[in-house]
C-alpha positions, 0 to 999 in steps of 0.5 A, spaced: 466 803 661 465 797 665 469 792 660 475 797 661 474 797 668 474 789 669 480 789 664 485 794 667 485 790 674 487 784 670 493 787 666 495 790 672 495 784 676 499 781 670 504 786 670 505 786 678 505 778 678 511 779 672 515 784 676 514 780 682 516 774 679 522 777 675 524 781 682 524 774 686 528 770 681 533 776 680 534 776 688 534 769 688 539 768 683 543 774 686 542 770 693 543 763 691 548 764 685 555 764 690 552 758 694 550 754 687 557 756 684 561 754 691 557 747 691 557 746 684 565 747 684 565 742 690 561 737 686 565 738 680 572 737 684 569 731 687 567 728 680 574 730 677 577 727 683 572 721 682 574 720 675 582 721 676 581 716 682 577 711 678 582 712 672 588 712 676 586 705 679 585 701 673 592 703 670 595 701 676 
């Protein structure tokens, strides 16, 4: 019985930790997804603009 009592809290803590971790990443993903999408698009646009300008300059 004492062994089971010692094992149960560990399993509960593992489940709570896993659930909290999942909820944290889900919340972080929902919260930061739009921000990262906007910044990611801005970075991609800047990279494409940089590639276009670097490609267009040598051709001139």
